[in-house]
N, C-alpha and C positions, 0 to 999 in steps of 0.2 A: 504494499499500500504506500503510495507516494504522499508524503506530508508536505503541506505548504510552508514556505519560509515564514519566520515570525515577522510581523509588521515592525516597521521602524519609524522613528520621529513621531509626528502628530498622529499618524495612523495607528499608533499603539493605543491611543486613547479614543480616537474616532475612526475605527477601521473602515467605515463606509466611504470615507473620502477616497480610498484607493479605487473604488468602483469607477470614478469618473475618469481615471487615467486609461481605462480599457474600453471606453465607449466607442462604438462604431455603428454605422447605419444598419448593418445586418443584425447586430446584437439588439439594437433598439426595436427593430421590426419583430424579431422573434419574441422578445420579452413583452412587447405590447400585446401580442395575441394572448399570451398567458395572463397578463394583467386584466384584459377585458373579461376573461372567464372568471378570474378571482373576483373582480368587481361584481359580476353577475350573481355570484354566490353570496357575496358580502352584503349587498343592500338589504334584501329581505331578512337574512339572519341577524345582521346588526341591529335592525329595528326591532326585531322579535326579542333580542337580548336586552335592548334598552328598556322595553316594556317589562320584561322579566325582572330587571333590576329595580323596577319601581319608579323609574324616571320617565321622561317623554321618550317615545321610540326614536326620535331623531338624535337623541344623545348617544345612541349606539354607534351612529355614523361619526359623531365627533370623536368618540374613543378610537374608532378604527383609523380615522385620519391621523390622529396624533401618534398612535402606536406604530402604524406602518412606517411613517417617516422617521420616527426616533429609532426604531429597531434597525431600519436600513442603515442609519448612520453609525449606531453604536454596537450592533450585534456582530457576532462572528459566524453565524450560520448563513449559508447562501439560499436556503430554501424556506426558512422559517417565516411565517406570517403571524403577527400578533394583532390583537383587537379584543372586541367583546366576546365572551364565551358564556355558556349556560351556567356552569358550576360557579364561576366567579360572580355572575349576576345574582344568583340565588344567595351566595354568601354575603354579598353587599346588602341585599334586601333584609337578610336575617340580622345583620349587625346595625343597620341604619334605621329601620322601621321603628323600633322601640324608642329611639332618641328623637325622632322627628315629630312625634305626637300628631300626625295627621296633617302637618303643614307642608304642602308641596315645595314651597321655596326653600324651606329649611332642609327638607329631605334631599333636594338636589345639591344644596351646599354641603351636606354631610357626605353624600356619595362622592362628590368631587374631592373633599377633604380625605376620604379614605384612599382615593387613588393617589393623592400627593403623599400621604403617609407611607403607603406601600412603596412609592417611588423613592422616598428619602431613605427608608430602611434598606431597600435593595441596593441603592448606591453605596450606603455605608457598608453593607455586606460585601460588596465588591472590593471597596478600598481596604477592608480588613481581611480580604481573602478568605471568606467563609464559605467557599464553594463546597466544602466537605459536609455542609449541614444536611444535604440530602440523604446522607447515610442513616439519619435518624427516621426516615420514612421508608420502611421496607415495603416490598411488593404486596404482601398481604394487607397492610394498612391502606396503600393506594387503591387496591382492588375493592376493599370494603368502603372506603371513602367515596370512590367514584360511583359505586352502586347505590350507596345511601343517598348521595346528593342527587343522583339521576332520578330516583324515586320522588324526592322532595320537589325537584323541577317539574316532573310530570304532575304531581298533586297540585302544584301552583297554577297549572294551566287548565284544570278541570272546569273551573268557572267559565272560562272563555269557550270551551268546547261544548258546554251545555246551556250557555246563555243565562247563567245565574251568577249571583255574587256569593262566593263561598266564604263563610265567616271563620272556619277552623284554620288553625295554623299548622297541624301535624298531619302527616300523610294518611294514616289510617282513619283519623277523624274526618279528613277531607272526603275520603271515599265513602264513608258511612253517610255523611251529610249530603253528598250528591245523590246517593241511592235513595235516601229517605225523602228527598225533595223531588221525586220523579214527576209529580204533577206540574211542577214549575219549569221543567225543561222547555226550552224554545226549539220546537221541532225543526224549523228551517235552519237554525244555527247548528244543530246536531248533525243534520244531513250534510251541510256544507263542510263541517269539520271532518266527518268521516270520508267524504269524497276527497277532500284535500289530502288526507293521510294516505288513502288508497292510491292516489296519483303519484305521491312521493315514493311509496313503496315500489310501485310498478316501474317508475323511472330508474330507481336504484337497481332493480333486477335486470332491466333491459340494458342500461348503459350508465354506469356510475359517473362517466365523464360529463353527462348532461347536467346543466344547472337546475336541478329539480325545484329548489325554492323559488327561483326566479320564474320558472314556468307556472308554478302554482299561484304566485302572486299576480302574474299577468292575467291568468284565467279568472282569479278572484275578482280582480278590478273590472274585468269585462262583464262578468256575471252581476256584479253589484250595480254597475251602470244600466245593463240591459233590463234587469228585473227590479231596479230600484229597491235593493235589499234593505237599505236604511229605513225606508218608509214601512217596510214589513217587519221591523223590529230587530234586524240584525245589526249588532254594534259595528261601527266602522272606525277607522283610525281618525278621521276628521282632519282639520287644518294642520299641516306640517310646516313649521317655521322655515322660510326660505332664507338663504344667505349663510355666510360663514359665522361660526361662533366667535365671540371676542375673548381675548385672553383675560382672565380674571382670577383673583385669589378669593377663595370661598369666604363668605362672611360668617365666621365661626368664632367661638370663644376657646380659651385655654382649657376649660372644663370639657368641651367637646373633643379636643385633641386627646386629653387623658382618657375619656370614655371610649374612644374609638381605637386607642393604641393597641390593646390586646388583640382585637379583631384584625387590625392591620398586620400585626406580627404573624398571626396564623395564616392570613391571606398571602403574605409574602413568601412564607415557607412552601405553601402549597403551589402557588403560581410558579415559583422557581423550580420546585421538584418536577412539575409537569413539563416546564420549558426545557430544562436541561436534559431530561430523559428523551424528549422528542428530538431535540437538536442533535443529540449523540447518535440516535438511530439514523437520521438522514446523513449525517457527516460520515458515519461508518460506511454507509452505502455508496458514497461518492468519493471516498478517500480524502476527506477534508478534516480540518482540525478545529475543535471547539475550545475556546478559552472559558472555563467555568466561571472565573471571577469576572471577566469582561461581560459575560452573559448576565450576571447579577446587575451590573451597571446599565446594560441595555434595557432590562426589564424596568429598572428604576427610571430611566429617562422616558421610556414609553408611558409609564404611569404618571410621572409628573406632568408630561405633556397632556395626557388625557384629563387630568384634574384641572389643569389651567384652562382647558377648553370646555369646562363645565360638563365633564363626563363622569365616568366611574372607572374602577380598576380594570386594567387590560391584562389579558393572559395569552398564551399560545393557542392559536386555532389549529387543531389537528386536521380538520376537514379542509381548510383553505391551503394549509401547507401541503397536504397530500395532492390537491389539485395542481399546485405549482410543480411538484415533483413528477406527477403523471404526464403533465404537458411539456416537460422538458425545460422548465425554468432554470436558468443557470446562475442568476445573481439577484441581489436585492433591488435591482432596477425594477423588478416586477412589483415590489411593494411601493416604490416611489411613483410608478405609473398608475397603479391602482389608487393611490392616494390622490393623484391629480384628477382621475376620473371621478372620485368622490367629491372633490371640490366643484367640478363642473355640475355634478348632479345636485349638490346642495344649492348652488346659485340659480339654477334654471329649471329643474325637473321635479322638485318636491311636490308640487300640486298634483302630479300623477297618482300620488299615493293616498290622497284624501278619501276616495271611496273604498279603499281596501278593507274588507271585513277583518276584525281583530281575530276571529276564530282561525283564520288562515295563518296568522302569526303563531297562534297556539298550536296548530297542527305541525308547523315547521319545527317548533321547539321540541315537541313530543317525539317526532320521528328522529330528529337528530339525537335526542337524549337516549332513546331506546338503543341506538347504535353504540352507546358508551357502556351499556350493561353487558359484562363479559362472563356469562355463565360457564363456558368452558374453562376459564381461569380458576373458578372455584373448584371444579372437578379436578383440574390438574394439581392444585394445592393439596386436595384431599388425598390424591393418589401418592403424591411425593412426600408431603409432610402434613399429616392430619392436624397437628397443633397449629400450623400456620393457616390452614383452612378456617379453623375455629376463630383465629385472630381476625381474619378477614370478615367473618360473619359477625363477630362481636363489634367490630368497627362499624359495620353497616347498621347493626341494631342500635348502637350508641348514637350514631348520627341521626337515625330516624326517631329515637325516643327522647334524646336529650337536646338535639340541635346539632348543626354541622360543626361548629367550632368546639363545643364541649366534647362531642364524640371523638373528634380527631385528637384533642389534647389527652383525653383518657387513653386512647390507643397508643399514642406516642409514649 
């Protein structure tokens, strides 16, 4: 395996600057094709994760914009794409909701603060060379955590899928509440959600390279306009703010910082663990080298950027990274071009999303999240080391019963 030479000068601190030395028309054309596909997958999923995090859906695009640019500059993986993700979004909602007391403006400020705190902790981790910290998160803990948070994410979307407002906060209670309120289900919303999920599963089976979320969003918008679904009681996204977000420091107090700090530390560890594991997989595949401590800094800068653009914490996008790899993306130019397309979309095309039924976003989240539940991994652990299988199960149960952060801390 050929390893790349270590960067020198300023590129040691901003590795992405080296990208601009090797630009040529052929590379730009190739990477642009990949970037268009990444962007097509990004828009619907980013908005869905913004909604999942409890902020306005468009905030997911703000997070994607900042994270892709910052990672392209500071990261050491050529394939990795960062931005909003389901598990991070639900962690943010879990940590922020109790502090926001139902105030949307305060909620948005606290979500942005969480991103900045994760960013600062990550940069500090990189400077202190704490890349070894992932050793504390074993595979059983990660498997149990991902499964538990996936179920929580699915539970959080049941209200959208059935057209009701679910009051419960815990997975099993959410299921029982939805079942007990059968007479309140909005039939048209349920049908639309099931059809959306079916289309997504079919597209995955036929050709995973197709941008399933984008196709479902387009079909949902067409159906909403053609049949006036909003007038028939189907909830829609509504007005989406056009234009670029302004840089702003969240209006919060020192007490808010102290209250969010434990959650920010836990988020940082989990985001970094997922990021470094994903980065190493693709680096090994292509004979590249990953700097674990620089990745800490890259995550930090991505999250600081997301927070200053009024977003929420960013993480690695496994799905979009896979798209880059499958389509032959070679550099972080893909991320920069996808960010440029996001800017164009925010400036000129957000009105297209107003009639989009929110149940479609729920369907996108559920299908994406189901893909994270790895049942064979539990079987493998049980066959190799039963004790580790039980640790994975205990982590999952702890996450479901006690909450995401508490369950992970107990497992660790």
